[in-house]
C-alpha positions in Angstrom: -21.0 -37.7 -63.4 -20.2 -36.9 -59.8 -21.6 -33.8 -58.2 -19.4 -30.7 -58.5 -19.3 -30.4 -54.7 -17.7 -33.8 -54.3 -15.1 -33.0 -57.0 -14.3 -29.8 -55.2 -14.0 -31.6 -51.9 -11.7 -34.2 -53.3 -9.5 -31.4 -54.7 -9.5 -29.6 -51.4 -8.5 -32.8 -49.6 -5.6 -33.4 -51.9 -4.4 -29.9 -51.4 -4.7 -30.2 -47.7 -2.9 -33.5 -47.8 0.1 -32.0 -49.7 0.2 -29.1 -47.2 0.1 -31.6 -44.3 3.0 -33.6 -45.7 5.0 -30.4 -46.3 4.4 -29.0 -42.8 5.2 -32.4 -41.2 8.5 -32.5 -43.1 9.3 -28.9 -42.2 8.7 -29.7 -38.6 11.2 -32.5 -38.6 13.7 -30.3 -40.3 13.4 -27.3 -38.0 12.7 -28.8 -34.6 15.7 -28.2 -32.3 17.5 -30.9 -30.3 16.2 -31.5 -26.8 18.3 -30.2 -24.0 19.4 -31.9 -20.8 22.1 -31.1 -18.1 22.8 -27.7 -19.4 23.7 -28.7 -23.0 22.2 -30.2 -26.1 20.7 -33.6 -25.3 23.6 -36.0 -25.3 26.1 -33.2 -25.1 29.6 -33.6 -23.7 30.5 -33.1 -20.0 34.1 -32.0 -19.2 35.5 -32.3 -15.7 39.0 -31.4 -14.6 40.5 -33.7 -11.9 43.7 -33.5 -9.9 44.1 -37.3 -9.3 47.2 -37.7 -7.1 50.1 -36.2 -9.0 48.2 -36.4 -12.3 46.4 -33.5 -13.8 43.6 -34.9 -15.9 40.5 -33.7 -17.8 37.8 -36.3 -18.0 35.4 -35.9 -20.9 32.1 -37.8 -21.1 30.9 -37.8 -24.7 27.1 -37.8 -25.5 25.7 -39.3 -22.2 22.7 -41.1 -23.6 21.5 -44.7 -23.1 23.8 -46.9 -25.1 27.6 -46.8 -25.6 29.3 -44.2 -23.5 32.7 -42.9 -24.7 34.9 -41.6 -21.9 38.1 -39.7 -22.8 40.9 -38.7 -20.4 43.2 -35.8 -21.3 46.6 -36.2 -19.6 48.6 -33.1 -18.9 52.3 -32.6 -19.0 54.0 -34.2 -15.9 51.4 -36.8 -15.5 52.8 -40.3 -15.1 52.1 -43.2 -17.4 49.9 -46.0 -16.1 46.4 -47.6 -16.1 43.3 -46.0 -14.9 40.1 -48.0 -14.1 37.0 -46.2 -15.3 33.5 -47.4 -14.2 30.0 -46.1 -14.7 27.3 -47.0 -12.1 23.7 -45.9 -11.7 22.8 -43.9 -8.6 19.1 -44.2 -7.8 17.8 -47.5 -9.4 19.0 -50.8 -10.5 21.2 -51.1 -13.5 24.4 -52.6 -14.7 27.8 -51.2 -13.8 30.2 -50.9 -16.8 34.0 -50.8 -16.5 36.9 -50.2 -18.7 40.6 -49.3 -18.7 42.4 -46.2 -19.9 46.1 -46.8 -20.6 48.0 -43.5 -20.2 51.3 -43.3 -22.0 54.3 -41.2 -20.9 53.3 -38.3 -23.2 50.4 -35.9 -22.6 47.3 -36.3 -24.8 44.0 -37.9 -25.2 43.2 -41.5 -24.2 39.8 -43.2 -24.3 37.6 -46.1 -23.4 34.0 -47.1 -24.1 31.5 -48.0 -21.4 27.7 -48.7 -21.6 24.8 -47.1 -19.7 21.4 -48.7 -20.0 18.9 -46.0 -18.8 18.5 -42.3 -18.4 19.0 -40.7 -15.0 21.8 -39.9 -12.5 25.0 -41.9 -12.8 28.4 -41.8 -11.2 31.7 -42.2 -13.1 34.6 -43.6 -11.0 38.2 -43.0 -12.1 40.8 -44.9 -10.1 44.6 -45.1 -10.2 44.7 -48.0 -7.7 45.3 -45.7 -4.7 42.6 -43.1 -4.9 39.2 -42.9 -6.7 37.5 -39.8 -8.1 33.7 -40.1 -8.2 32.1 -37.8 -10.8 28.3 -37.5 -10.9 26.8 -37.1 -14.3 23.4 -37.4 -16.0 22.4 -39.7 -18.8 20.0 -37.7 -20.9 16.5 -38.7 -21.7 14.6 -37.6 -24.8 12.7 -34.6 -23.7 9.4 -33.9 -25.6 7.9 -30.5 -25.0 4.2 -29.8 -25.1 4.5 -28.0 -28.4 6.4 -30.9 -30.0 3.5 -33.2 -28.8 1.1 -30.8 -30.4 3.0 -30.8 -33.7 3.2 -34.6 -33.9 -0.3 -35.2 -32.6 -1.8 -32.5 -34.9 -0.1 -33.9 -38.0 -1.0 -37.5 -37.1 -4.6 -36.6 -36.6 -4.6 -34.6 -39.8 -3.3 -37.7 -41.7 -6.1 -39.8 -40.3 -8.8 -37.2 -41.0 -7.5 -36.9 -44.5 -8.3 -40.6 -45.2 -11.7 -40.2 -43.5 -12.5 -37.1 -45.7 -11.4 -38.9 -48.8 -13.5 -41.9 -47.9 -16.5 -39.7 -47.2 -16.1 -37.9 -50.5 -15.9 -41.2 -52.4 -18.7 -43.1 -50.8 -21.1 -40.4 -49.5 -24.0 -39.6 -51.9 -24.2 -36.2 -50.4 -21.6 -33.6 -50.1 -22.2 -32.2 -46.6 -21.0 -35.2 -44.6 -17.5 -34.6 -46.1 -17.4 -31.1 -44.5 -17.1 -32.6 -41.0 -13.8 -34.4 -41.4 -12.5 -31.6 -43.6 -13.2 -29.1 -40.9 -11.6 -31.3 -38.3 -8.6 -31.8 -40.6 -8.1 -28.1 -40.9 -8.2 -27.7 -37.1 -5.7 -30.5 -36.7 -3.4 -28.9 -39.3 -3.7 -25.6 -37.4 -2.7 -27.3 -34.1 0.2 -29.2 -35.8 1.6 -26.2 -37.7 1.4 -24.0 -34.5 3.2 -26.7 -32.5 5.8 -26.9 -35.3 6.5 -23.2 -35.2 6.7 -23.1 -31.4 8.9 -26.2 -31.2 11.5 -24.4 -33.3 11.1 -20.9 -31.9 10.0 -21.2 -28.3 12.7 -21.2 -25.5 13.7 -24.7 -24.5 12.8 -26.0 -21.0 15.3 -25.6 -18.2 17.9 -28.4 -18.3 17.3 -31.4 -16.0 19.1 -31.2 -12.8 19.7 -27.5 -12.7 17.1 -26.7 -10.0 15.8 -30.0 -8.7 17.8 -33.1 -7.8 17.4 -35.4 -10.8 16.1 -38.9 -10.6 15.5 -41.5 -13.3 11.8 -40.7 -12.9 11.9 -37.0 -13.5 14.8 -36.6 -15.9 12.5 -36.9 -18.9 10.0 -34.3 -17.7 10.6 -31.0 -19.5 8.9 -29.1 -16.7 9.6 -31.0 -13.4 8.8 -27.8 -11.4 5.3 -27.4 -12.9 3.7 -29.4 -10.0 5.3 -27.2 -7.4 3.8 -24.0 -6.0 4.7 -20.8 -7.8 6.3 -19.5 -4.6 8.9 -22.3 -4.5 12.3 -21.0 -3.7 14.9 -23.1 -5.6 18.0 -21.5 -4.0 20.1 -23.6 -1.7 21.7 -22.3 1.5 25.3 -21.2 1.6 28.0 -23.8 2.1 30.5 -24.2 4.9 34.1 -25.2 4.0 36.4 -27.1 6.3 40.0 -27.5 5.3 42.4 -30.0 6.9 46.0 -30.7 5.8 47.3 -34.1 6.7 50.9 -34.4 7.9 53.2 -35.7 5.2 56.5 -37.4 5.2 59.5 -35.6 3.8 59.4 -35.4 0.0 55.8 -36.4 -0.1 52.8 -34.2 -1.1 50.4 -33.0 1.5 46.9 -34.4 1.2 44.5 -31.5 1.7 40.9 -32.6 2.7 38.0 -30.4 2.0 34.5 -30.9 3.5 31.4 -29.1 2.3 28.4 -28.9 4.6 25.0 -27.2 4.3 24.8 -24.2 6.5 21.2 -24.9 7.3 21.3 -28.6 8.1 25.0 -29.4 8.6 24.6 -32.3 6.2 27.2 -33.0 3.4 26.7 -31.0 0.3 26.4 -33.2 -2.7 24.5 -31.2 -5.3 27.4 -29.4 -7.0 27.2 -28.6 -10.7 30.0 -28.6 -13.2 31.0 -25.0 -13.8 33.9 -23.9 -16.0 34.7 -27.6 -16.5 35.1 -28.6 -12.8 33.1 -29.5 -9.8 35.3 -27.5 -7.5 38.0 -24.9 -8.3 40.6 -24.8 -5.5 43.0 -21.8 -5.3 45.7 -21.7 -2.7 48.2 -18.9 -1.9 51.4 -19.9 0.0 53.4 -17.8 2.5 55.7 -16.5 -0.2 53.0 -16.0 -2.8 53.2 -19.4 -4.4 50.0 -20.2 -6.2 48.1 -23.4 -7.0 44.9 -23.7 -9.1 43.8 -27.3 -8.7 40.6 -29.4 -9.0 40.2 -31.8 -6.1 38.6 -35.2 -6.6 35.2 -36.0 -5.1 35.7 -39.1 -2.9 32.3 -39.2 -1.1 29.3 -36.9 -0.8 30.7 -33.5 0.3 34.3 -34.8 0.6 37.1 -33.7 -1.7 40.8 -34.5 -1.7 43.9 -33.1 -3.4 47.6 -33.5 -3.0 49.8 -30.4 -2.9 53.5 -30.0 -2.7 53.5 -27.5 0.2 57.2 -26.6 0.4 56.9 -23.9 3.0 55.8 -23.9 6.6 53.4 -21.1 7.5 49.9 -19.9 6.7 48.1 -20.7 3.4 45.0 -18.9 2.1 42.4 -21.2 0.6 39.5 -20.4 -1.7 37.1 -22.8 -3.3 34.8 -21.9 -6.2 31.6 -24.0 -6.6 28.2 -23.9 -8.2 25.4 -25.4 -6.2 22.2 -26.7 -7.8 19.7 -23.9 -7.8 22.0 -21.7 -5.8 24.5 -20.2 -8.3 28.3 -19.8 -8.0 29.7 -19.4 -4.5 33.3 -18.5 -3.4 34.2 -20.2 -0.1 37.2 -19.0 1.8 39.3 -20.5 4.5 42.9 -20.9 5.7 45.3 -23.6 6.9 48.6 -23.8 8.7 51.4 -26.1 7.6 54.1 -26.8 10.2 56.5 -28.8 8.1 57.7 -29.1 4.5 56.7 -31.5 1.8 57.3 -31.7 -1.9 58.8 -29.0 -4.0 56.1 -26.4 -3.6 56.5 -25.4 -7.3 53.4 -24.0 -8.9 52.7 -24.2 -12.7 55.7 -22.4 -14.2 55.8 -19.7 -16.7 58.3 -20.2 -19.5 60.9 -17.6 -20.2 59.9 -14.6 -22.3 56.4 -14.4 -20.9 55.1 -11.1 -19.5 52.0 -9.7 -17.8 51.4 -6.0 -18.3 48.6 -3.7 -17.4 47.2 -0.3 -18.3 47.2 2.3 -15.6 45.4 0.7 -12.7 42.9 3.0 -11.0 40.4 1.8 -8.4 36.9 1.7 -9.8 38.0 1.9 -13.5 38.4 -0.9 -16.0 42.0 -2.2 -16.4 43.3 -4.2 -19.3 45.8 -6.9 -18.3 47.7 -8.4 -21.2 49.5 -11.8 -20.8 52.1 -12.4 -23.6 53.1 -16.1 -23.8 55.3 -15.7 -26.9 55.7 -18.3 -29.6 52.9 -19.2 -32.0 49.2 -19.0 -31.8 48.9 -22.5 -30.3 47.3 -21.9 -26.9 44.7 -24.5 -25.9 41.4 -23.9 -24.1 41.7 -24.8 -20.4 38.6 -25.2 -18.3 36.6 -24.0 -21.3 38.5 -20.7 -21.5 41.6 -19.3 -23.3 42.9 -17.7 -20.2 42.2 -17.4 -16.4 43.2 -14.4 -14.3 43.2 -14.6 -10.5 43.7 -11.4 -8.4 43.9 -11.2 -4.6 44.2 -8.0 -2.5 44.6 -5.3 -1.4 47.5 -6.8 0.7 49.2 -5.0 3.6 53.0 -4.7 3.7 55.1 -6.6 6.1 52.8 -9.7 6.3 53.2 -13.0 4.5 51.3 -13.5 1.3 49.4 -16.5 2.7 48.3 -14.7 5.9 47.3 -11.5 4.1 45.5 -13.3 1.3 43.4 -15.2 3.8 41.9 -11.9 5.0 42.1 -9.9 1.7 38.7 -8.3 0.9 39.0 -9.1 -2.9 39.3 -12.4 -4.6 38.8 -12.1 -8.4 38.6 -14.8 -11.1 38.3 -13.4 -14.6 38.3 -15.1 -17.9 39.5 -14.6 -21.5 36.7 -16.3 -23.5 37.1 -18.5 -26.5 35.3 -17.5 -29.7 31.6 -18.5 -29.6 30.9 -21.7 -31.5 28.0 -22.0 -34.0 24.6 -22.6 -32.6 24.3 -26.2 -31.5 28.0 -26.9 -31.9 30.3 -28.0 -29.1 32.8 -25.4 -27.8 36.5 -26.1 -28.6 38.2 -28.5 -26.3 41.8 -29.0 -25.2 42.7 -30.8 -28.4 42.4 -27.5 -30.3 45.6 -25.4 -30.3 44.8 -22.3 -32.2 44.8 -19.3 -29.9 47.0 -16.6 -28.5 49.9 -16.1 -28.0 48.6 -12.9 -26.3 45.7 -13.1 -23.9 43.9 -10.0 -22.7 41.7 -9.6 -19.6 39.5 -6.7 -18.5 38.9 -6.2 -14.8 37.9 -3.4 -12.4 39.8 -3.3 -9.1 37.3 -2.1 -6.6 39.8 -0.9 -4.0 43.2 0.8 -4.2 46.3 -1.1 -2.9 48.7 -3.9 -3.8 47.3 -7.0 -5.5 48.9 -10.4 -6.3 47.8 -11.4 -9.8 48.3 -14.6 -11.8 47.5 -15.2 -15.4 47.1 -18.8 -16.7 46.9 -20.4 -20.1 47.7 -23.8 -21.6 50.1 -24.9 -24.3 51.2 -28.4 -25.1 48.9 -29.8 -22.4 50.9 -27.7 -19.8 49.4 -24.9 -17.8 51.5 -21.8 -17.7 51.1 -19.3 -14.8 52.5 -15.8 -15.0 52.7 -14.1 -11.5 52.9 -10.3 -11.0 52.0 -7.6 -8.6 49.7 -4.8 -9.5 49.6 -1.5 -7.6 46.2 0.1 -7.9 46.0 3.8 -7.0 43.0 5.6 -5.7 40.7 7.3 -8.1 39.8 10.9 -8.1 36.8 11.5 -5.7 33.6 12.3 -7.6 
């Protein structure tokens, strides 16, 4: 008969083994997805692009090594034709993959599949044969946090120590040698279970590429800034915006060129992040108040292009909204003068029956602006939102809208948010038509005076813009 101590140790080892297996399975079931590039690892990246006369939304699905699905959403008014789509690595050798997207004469979603062979920064090129949009994106790497390593390492060590403890209990003539592996096993289980709890509860590391320029070498590091001094300032300097309008032939759109340069070095700025589904949001106000909200294509580092039908001669106000890596969102303002006429100059139209109303507008107090688009609840998310509201003012009387908007103290860009998705789920995209038909915005006008306001929403892959003027009266002095 075996000594009672050995029998008890065998039982303890079996219990600990069952507990180890349970905790290991629980860890796999509860550990969250790794995150990269601001979304769940392999999450979608959506970028709006004004490619010539086409208004497109480019969607990169689950950017991880392997097959890469690229979808192009064509908006109403975009011409049919073929687009060449290519993915190329930026900072190290790799294969370039190309495909073709055939756009039909109806708006909707069209797709192709490419291939990416390693994690790191890549560039997606979308070409219509005349111009090429170059969209930077990240191919995610599997990010393993220290607490995940502790969980996996602790449970693996516990499994090995369990076998050692069972062997010691079977073959040792004395009971005390078994206590050593059992004690180590309990310690390993403690480390593993602690790591499992932390891996599911602790905040995830900052997404790759949000503070530091990503490379193929650091994209898999969950804490790339850990080797830097604690006093490191991640912010980037302000950006200078230069706007040039190229002369256009009669009936042709005007090509507007935008150059972004670093205010500290003068070098091109090429570290923009996708914010609200675009690298750059361009807003232009014409001499008579005509409004454009476009998304210029990136043609080279710091260089962006967009074609606009500028149908009036005069001064145009220009504002560009960007988010720089480590520097947050910036609103850049400029102006341009157009001496001739080109194109129709028509902005995104509002269908008949639409209205934009406000509650009493008092400076310094919240105002509710309600855009009624009529019809059914079939509005689609555009740029990640149900609606966009742009307000410019206060504007003086007797001056053209473009001239006064260029010097207006207030440029506002408010949103009507879509319902929050479940944790870990992708937000609704443009293929979902289930919102509205009324869209409400809340905004506080800081100063009294006259404002030009535009509310935007999407239906049937067509962006609808409702223009209005809001007179804001001064509040009662406190």
